[in-house]
PDB file of N, CA, C and O in Angstrom, chain B, residues numbered from 101:
ATOM      1  N   MET B 101      17.352  40.771   2.939  1.00  0.00           N
ATOM      2  CA  MET B 101      17.091  39.548   3.450  1.00  0.00           C
ATOM      3  C   MET B 101      16.335  38.721   2.143  1.00  0.00           C
ATOM      4  O   MET B 101      15.505  39.246   1.401  1.00  0.00           O
ATOM      5  N   ALA B 102      16.806  37.342   2.042  1.00  0.00           N
ATOM      6  CA  ALA B 102      16.393  36.517   0.950  1.00  0.00           C
ATOM      7  C   ALA B 102      15.049  35.733   1.436  1.00  0.00           C
ATOM      8  O   ALA B 102      15.005  35.305   2.590  1.00  0.00           O
ATOM      9  N   ARG B 103      14.198  35.591   0.742  1.00  0.00           N
ATOM     10  CA  ARG B 103      12.878  34.907   1.030  1.00  0.00           C
ATOM     11  C   ARG B 103      13.087  33.594   0.499  1.00  0.00           C
ATOM     12  O   ARG B 103      13.654  33.418  -0.579  1.00  0.00           O
ATOM     13  N   SER B 104      12.595  32.551   1.304  1.00  0.00           N
ATOM     14  CA  SER B 104      12.608  31.146   0.804  1.00  0.00           C
ATOM     15  C   SER B 104      11.510  31.023  -0.234  1.00  0.00           C
ATOM     16  O   SER B 104      10.581  31.829  -0.297  1.00  0.00           O
ATOM     17  N   ASN B 105      11.634  30.096  -0.958  1.00  0.00           N
ATOM     18  CA  ASN B 105      10.775  29.620  -2.016  1.00  0.00           C
ATOM     19  C   ASN B 105       9.780  28.753  -1.518  1.00  0.00           C
ATOM     20  O   ASN B 105       9.938  27.554  -1.746  1.00  0.00           O
ATOM     21  N   TYR B 106       8.779  29.122  -0.880  1.00  0.00           N
ATOM     22  CA  TYR B 106       7.776  28.243  -0.159  1.00  0.00           C
ATOM     23  C   TYR B 106       7.044  27.264  -1.131  1.00  0.00           C
ATOM     24  O   TYR B 106       6.734  26.140  -0.736  1.00  0.00           O
ATOM     25  N   LYS B 107       6.814  27.611  -2.182  1.00  0.00           N
ATOM     26  CA  LYS B 107       6.042  26.766  -3.099  1.00  0.00           C
ATOM     27  C   LYS B 107       7.030  25.605  -3.600  1.00  0.00           C
ATOM     28  O   LYS B 107       6.653  24.440  -3.729  1.00  0.00           O
ATOM     29  N   SER B 108       8.139  25.978  -3.828  1.00  0.00           N
ATOM     30  CA  SER B 108       9.218  24.919  -4.300  1.00  0.00           C
ATOM     31  C   SER B 108       9.353  23.889  -3.306  1.00  0.00           C
ATOM     32  O   SER B 108       9.243  22.684  -3.536  1.00  0.00           O
ATOM     33  N   ASN B 109       9.657  24.546  -1.913  1.00  0.00           N
ATOM     34  CA  ASN B 109       9.954  23.523  -0.828  1.00  0.00           C
ATOM     35  C   ASN B 109       8.733  22.685  -0.475  1.00  0.00           C
ATOM     36  O   ASN B 109       8.869  21.520  -0.100  1.00  0.00           O
ATOM     37  N   LYS B 110       7.568  23.254  -0.587  1.00  0.00           N
ATOM     38  CA  LYS B 110       6.360  22.572  -0.409  1.00  0.00           C
ATOM     39  C   LYS B 110       6.329  21.450  -1.464  1.00  0.00           C
ATOM     40  O   LYS B 110       6.193  20.281  -1.104  1.00  0.00           O
ATOM     41  N   ARG B 111       6.445  21.764  -2.669  1.00  0.00           N
ATOM     42  CA  ARG B 111       6.350  20.672  -3.890  1.00  0.00           C
ATOM     43  C   ARG B 111       7.424  19.417  -3.485  1.00  0.00           C
ATOM     44  O   ARG B 111       7.091  18.232  -3.477  1.00  0.00           O
ATOM     45  N   GLN B 112       8.596  19.853  -3.195  1.00  0.00           N
ATOM     46  CA  GLN B 112       9.561  18.916  -2.970  1.00  0.00           C
ATOM     47  C   GLN B 112       9.050  17.989  -1.741  1.00  0.00           C
ATOM     48  O   GLN B 112       9.176  16.768  -1.824  1.00  0.00           O
ATOM     49  N   LYS B 113       8.553  18.511  -0.761  1.00  0.00           N
ATOM     50  CA  LYS B 113       8.090  17.713   0.454  1.00  0.00           C
ATOM     51  C   LYS B 113       7.107  16.764   0.024  1.00  0.00           C
ATOM     52  O   LYS B 113       7.119  15.587   0.382  1.00  0.00           O
ATOM     53  N   GLU B 114       6.066  17.383  -0.915  1.00  0.00           N
ATOM     54  CA  GLU B 114       4.997  16.435  -1.365  1.00  0.00           C
ATOM     55  C   GLU B 114       5.496  15.396  -2.192  1.00  0.00           C
ATOM     56  O   GLU B 114       5.017  14.266  -2.088  1.00  0.00           O
ATOM     57  N   LEU B 115       6.493  15.670  -3.084  1.00  0.00           N
ATOM     58  CA  LEU B 115       7.076  14.670  -3.903  1.00  0.00           C
ATOM     59  C   LEU B 115       7.718  13.537  -3.048  1.00  0.00           C
ATOM     60  O   LEU B 115       7.509  12.342  -3.257  1.00  0.00           O
ATOM     61  N   ALA B 116       8.431  13.975  -2.174  1.00  0.00           N
ATOM     62  CA  ALA B 116       9.156  13.094  -1.218  1.00  0.00           C
ATOM     63  C   ALA B 116       8.043  11.996  -0.399  1.00  0.00           C
ATOM     64  O   ALA B 116       8.261  10.803  -0.191  1.00  0.00           O
ATOM     65  N   LYS B 117       6.955  12.677  -0.058  1.00  0.00           N
ATOM     66  CA  LYS B 117       6.034  12.025   0.709  1.00  0.00           C
ATOM     67  C   LYS B 117       5.302  10.989  -0.199  1.00  0.00           C
ATOM     68  O   LYS B 117       4.986   9.865   0.191  1.00  0.00           O
ATOM     69  N   LYS B 118       5.069  11.469  -1.428  1.00  0.00           N
ATOM     70  CA  LYS B 118       4.356  10.573  -2.496  1.00  0.00           C
ATOM     71  C   LYS B 118       5.254   9.263  -2.741  1.00  0.00           C
ATOM     72  O   LYS B 118       4.828   8.109  -2.718  1.00  0.00           O
ATOM     73  N   GLU B 119       6.488   9.636  -2.964  1.00  0.00           N
ATOM     74  CA  GLU B 119       7.452   8.540  -3.189  1.00  0.00           C
ATOM     75  C   GLU B 119       7.501   7.574  -2.162  1.00  0.00           C
ATOM     76  O   GLU B 119       7.506   6.364  -2.387  1.00  0.00           O
ATOM     77  N   LYS B 120       7.539   8.102  -0.993  1.00  0.00           N
ATOM     78  CA  LYS B 120       7.663   7.267   0.422  1.00  0.00           C
ATOM     79  C   LYS B 120       6.394   6.345   0.268  1.00  0.00           C
ATOM     80  O   LYS B 120       6.503   5.129   0.427  1.00  0.00           O
ATOM     81  N   LYS B 121       5.296   6.881  -0.017  1.00  0.00           N
ATOM     82  CA  LYS B 121       4.061   6.230   0.074  1.00  0.00           C
ATOM     83  C   LYS B 121       3.961   5.068  -0.993  1.00  0.00           C
ATOM     84  O   LYS B 121       3.538   3.948  -0.709  1.00  0.00           O
ATOM     85  N   GLU B 122       4.340   5.403  -2.096  1.00  0.00           N
ATOM     86  CA  GLU B 122       4.464   4.447  -3.214  1.00  0.00           C
ATOM     87  C   GLU B 122       5.307   3.250  -2.881  1.00  0.00           C
ATOM     88  O   GLU B 122       4.915   2.105  -3.107  1.00  0.00           O
ATOM     89  N   LEU B 123       6.670   3.577  -2.246  1.00  0.00           N
ATOM     90  CA  LEU B 123       7.555   2.460  -1.776  1.00  0.00           C
ATOM     91  C   LEU B 123       6.920   1.424  -0.816  1.00  0.00           C
ATOM     92  O   LEU B 123       6.960   0.199  -0.927  1.00  0.00           O
ATOM     93  N   LYS B 124       6.317   2.176   0.166  1.00  0.00           N
ATOM     94  CA  LYS B 124       5.385   1.346   1.239  1.00  0.00           C
ATOM     95  C   LYS B 124       4.458   0.546   0.622  1.00  0.00           C
ATOM     96  O   LYS B 124       4.328  -0.587   1.086  1.00  0.00           O
ATOM     97  N   LYS B 125       3.772   0.874  -0.334  1.00  0.00           N
ATOM     98  CA  LYS B 125       2.656   0.268  -1.102  1.00  0.00           C
ATOM     99  C   LYS B 125       3.320  -0.986  -1.875  1.00  0.00           C
ATOM    100  O   LYS B 125       2.807  -2.103  -1.825  1.00  0.00           O
ATOM    101  N   GLN B 126       4.464  -0.720  -2.570  1.00  0.00           N
ATOM    102  CA  GLN B 126       5.026  -1.843  -3.238  1.00  0.00           C
ATOM    103  C   GLN B 126       5.624  -2.774  -2.215  1.00  0.00           C
ATOM    104  O   GLN B 126       5.676  -3.964  -2.524  1.00  0.00           O
ATOM    105  N   ARG B 127       6.058  -2.419  -1.102  1.00  0.00           N
ATOM    106  CA  ARG B 127       6.692  -3.549  -0.277  1.00  0.00           C
ATOM    107  C   ARG B 127       5.462  -4.370   0.316  1.00  0.00           C
ATOM    108  O   ARG B 127       5.531  -5.586   0.495  1.00  0.00           O
ATOM    109  N   LYS B 128       4.405  -3.662   0.588  1.00  0.00           N
ATOM    110  CA  LYS B 128       3.204  -4.413   1.052  1.00  0.00           C
ATOM    111  C   LYS B 128       2.688  -5.602  -0.075  1.00  0.00           C
ATOM    112  O   LYS B 128       2.380  -6.755   0.227  1.00  0.00           O
ATOM    113  N   MET B 129       2.678  -5.045  -1.379  1.00  0.00           N
ATOM    114  CA  MET B 129       2.277  -5.807  -2.393  1.00  0.00           C
ATOM    115  C   MET B 129       3.335  -7.097  -2.579  1.00  0.00           C
ATOM    116  O   MET B 129       2.936  -8.233  -2.838  1.00  0.00           O
ATOM    117  N   ASP B 130       4.456  -6.814  -2.441  1.00  0.00           N
ATOM    118  CA  ASP B 130       5.672  -7.843  -2.594  1.00  0.00           C
ATOM    119  C   ASP B 130       5.466  -8.743  -1.379  1.00  0.00           C
ATOM    120  O   ASP B 130       5.455  -9.956  -1.592  1.00  0.00           O
ATOM    121  N   LYS B 131       5.310  -8.324  -0.196  1.00  0.00           N
ATOM    122  CA  LYS B 131       5.120  -9.147   0.919  1.00  0.00           C
ATOM    123  C   LYS B 131       3.825 -10.119   0.882  1.00  0.00           C
ATOM    124  O   LYS B 131       3.804 -11.270   1.318  1.00  0.00           O
ATOM    125  N   LYS B 132       2.787  -9.453   0.298  1.00  0.00           N
ATOM    126  CA  LYS B 132       1.459 -10.194   0.108  1.00  0.00           C
ATOM    127  C   LYS B 132       1.833 -11.347  -0.939  1.00  0.00           C
ATOM    128  O   LYS B 132       1.475 -12.499  -0.695  1.00  0.00           O
ATOM    129  N   ALA B 133       2.509 -11.064  -2.035  1.00  0.00           N
ATOM    130  CA  ALA B 133       2.696 -11.865  -2.952  1.00  0.00           C
ATOM    131  C   ALA B 133       3.619 -13.097  -2.681  1.00  0.00           C
ATOM    132  O   ALA B 133       3.520 -14.205  -3.206  1.00  0.00           O
ATOM    133  N   GLU B 134       4.515 -12.693  -1.777  1.00  0.00           N
ATOM    134  CA  GLU B 134       5.370 -13.801  -1.241  1.00  0.00           C
ATOM    135  C   GLU B 134       4.723 -14.768  -0.353  1.00  0.00           C
ATOM    136  O   GLU B 134       5.025 -15.961  -0.303  1.00  0.00           O
ATOM    137  N   LYS B 135       3.726 -14.137   0.417  1.00  0.00           N
ATOM    138  CA  LYS B 135       3.035 -15.096   1.299  1.00  0.00           C
ATOM    139  C   LYS B 135       2.107 -15.864   0.712  1.00  0.00           C
ATOM    140  O   LYS B 135       1.726 -16.897   1.263  1.00  0.00           O
ATOM    141  N   VAL B 136       1.594 -15.437  -0.554  1.00  0.00           N
ATOM    142  CA  VAL B 136       0.764 -16.409  -1.217  1.00  0.00           C
ATOM    143  C   VAL B 136       1.427 -17.461  -2.021  1.00  0.00           C
ATOM    144  O   VAL B 136       0.874 -18.529  -2.285  1.00  0.00           O
ATOM    145  N   GLU B 137       2.686 -17.126  -2.428  1.00  0.00           N
ATOM    146  CA  GLU B 137       3.423 -18.161  -3.215  1.00  0.00           C
ATOM    147  C   GLU B 137       4.210 -19.254  -2.193  1.00  0.00           C
ATOM    148  O   GLU B 137       4.386 -20.438  -2.481  1.00  0.00           O
ATOM    149  N   ASN B 138       4.609 -18.660  -1.043  1.00  0.00           N
ATOM    150  CA  ASN B 138       5.237 -19.665  -0.054  1.00  0.00           C
ATOM    151  C   ASN B 138       4.440 -19.559   1.312  1.00  0.00           C
ATOM    152  O   ASN B 138       4.891 -18.920   2.263  1.00  0.00           O
ATOM    153  N   PRO B 139       3.162 -20.260   1.352  1.00  0.00           N
ATOM    154  CA  PRO B 139       2.379 -20.194   2.580  1.00  0.00           C
ATOM    155  C   PRO B 139       3.203 -20.981   3.722  1.00  0.00           C
ATOM    156  O   PRO B 139       3.637 -22.118   3.535  1.00  0.00           O
ATOM    157  N   GLN B 140       3.358 -20.334   4.807  1.00  0.00           N
ATOM    158  CA  GLN B 140       3.879 -20.983   5.899  1.00  0.00           C
ATOM    159  C   GLN B 140       2.820 -21.845   6.630  1.00  0.00           C
ATOM    160  O   GLN B 140       1.598 -21.715   6.551  1.00  0.00           O
ATOM    161  N   ASP B 141       3.511 -22.743   7.352  1.00  0.00           N
ATOM    162  CA  ASP B 141       2.739 -23.734   8.125  1.00  0.00           C
ATOM    163  C   ASP B 141       2.077 -22.960   9.181  1.00  0.00           C
ATOM    164  O   ASP B 141       2.764 -22.252   9.917  1.00  0.00           O
ATOM    165  N   ASN B 142       0.652 -23.038   9.341  1.00  0.00           N
ATOM    166  CA  ASN B 142      -0.176 -22.295  10.325  1.00  0.00           C
ATOM    167  C   ASN B 142      -0.498 -23.257  11.531  1.00  0.00           C
ATOM    168  O   ASN B 142      -1.499 -23.027  12.210  1.00  0.00           O
ATOM    169  N   GLY B 143       0.228 -24.208  11.786  1.00  0.00           N
ATOM    170  CA  GLY B 143      -0.213 -25.068  12.705  1.00  0.00           C
ATOM    171  C   GLY B 143      -0.134 -26.505  12.310  1.00  0.00           C
ATOM    172  O   GLY B 143       0.232 -26.804  11.174  1.00  0.00           O
ATOM    173  N   PRO B 144      -0.465 -27.423  13.208  1.00  0.00           N
ATOM    174  CA  PRO B 144      -0.544 -28.879  12.609  1.00  0.00           C
ATOM    175  C   PRO B 144      -1.906 -29.054  12.133  1.00  0.00           C
ATOM    176  O   PRO B 144      -2.944 -28.572  12.587  1.00  0.00           O
ATOM    177  N   GLU B 145      -1.687 -29.986  10.939  1.00  0.00           N
ATOM    178  CA  GLU B 145      -2.693 -30.199  10.221  1.00  0.00           C
ATOM    179  C   GLU B 145      -3.362 -31.585  10.649  1.00  0.00           C
ATOM    180  O   GLU B 145      -2.652 -32.540  10.962  1.00  0.00           O
ATOM    181  N   ILE B 146      -4.705 -31.655  10.651  1.00  0.00           N
ATOM    182  CA  ILE B 146      -5.318 -32.890  11.049  1.00  0.00           C
ATOM    183  C   ILE B 146      -5.808 -33.648  10.023  1.00  0.00           C
ATOM    184  O   ILE B 146      -6.889 -33.328   9.531  1.00  0.00           O
ATOM    185  N   VAL B 147      -5.196 -34.615   9.603  1.00  0.00           N
ATOM    186  CA  VAL B 147      -5.499 -35.486   8.526  1.00  0.00           C
ATOM    187  C   VAL B 147      -6.232 -36.935   9.176  1.00  0.00           C
ATOM    188  O   VAL B 147      -5.716 -37.670  10.018  1.00  0.00           O
ATOM    189  N   GLU B 148      -7.240 -37.064   8.689  1.00  0.00           N
ATOM    190  CA  GLU B 148      -8.134 -38.327   9.104  1.00  0.00           C
ATOM    191  C   GLU B 148      -7.554 -39.468   8.286  1.00  0.00           C
ATOM    192  O   GLU B 148      -7.293 -39.269   7.099  1.00  0.00           O
ATOM    193  N   ASP B 149      -7.358 -40.528   8.788  1.00  0.00           N
ATOM    194  CA  ASP B 149      -6.990 -41.754   8.009  1.00  0.00           C
ATOM    195  C   ASP B 149      -8.331 -42.440   7.777  1.00  0.00           C
ATOM    196  O   ASP B 149      -9.039 -42.780   8.725  1.00  0.00           O
ATOM    197  N   PRO B 150      -8.701 -42.656   6.395  1.00  0.00           N
ATOM    198  CA  PRO B 150      -9.957 -43.396   6.085  1.00  0.00           C
ATOM    199  C   PRO B 150     -10.026 -44.661   6.581  1.00  0.00           C
ATOM    200  O   PRO B 150     -11.153 -45.145   6.686  1.00  0.00           O
ATOM    201  N   GLU B 151      -8.969 -45.388   6.950  1.00  0.00           N
ATOM    202  CA  GLU B 151      -9.112 -46.779   7.470  1.00  0.00           C
ATOM    203  C   GLU B 151      -9.522 -46.729   8.953  1.00  0.00           C
ATOM    204  O   GLU B 151      -9.993 -47.723   9.505  1.00  0.00           O
ATOM    205  N   SER B 152      -9.345 -45.610   9.562  1.00  0.00           N
ATOM    206  CA  SER B 152      -9.665 -45.633  11.111  1.00  0.00           C
ATOM    207  C   SER B 152     -11.089 -45.383  11.366  1.00  0.00           C
ATOM    208  O   SER B 152     -11.481 -45.323  12.531  1.00  0.00           O
ATOM    209  N   ILE B 153     -11.859 -45.241  10.431  1.00  0.00           N
ATOM    210  CA  ILE B 153     -13.303 -44.911  10.523  1.00  0.00           C
ATOM    211  C   ILE B 153     -14.093 -46.109  10.662  1.00  0.00           C
ATOM    212  O   ILE B 153     -15.318 -46.033  10.753  1.00  0.00           O
TER     213      ILE B 153
END
């Protein structure tokens, strides 16, 4: 009976997990950068007219 190469399988799993984590981190950074560049309207702006005072 053949034995599975545990260390190799474990290393491949760790590399896949690390790559997935990096991709998630990159997506978060991209989303954050996009939000800073293009801020969305967070509600009505209250602008006081200086003549009405």
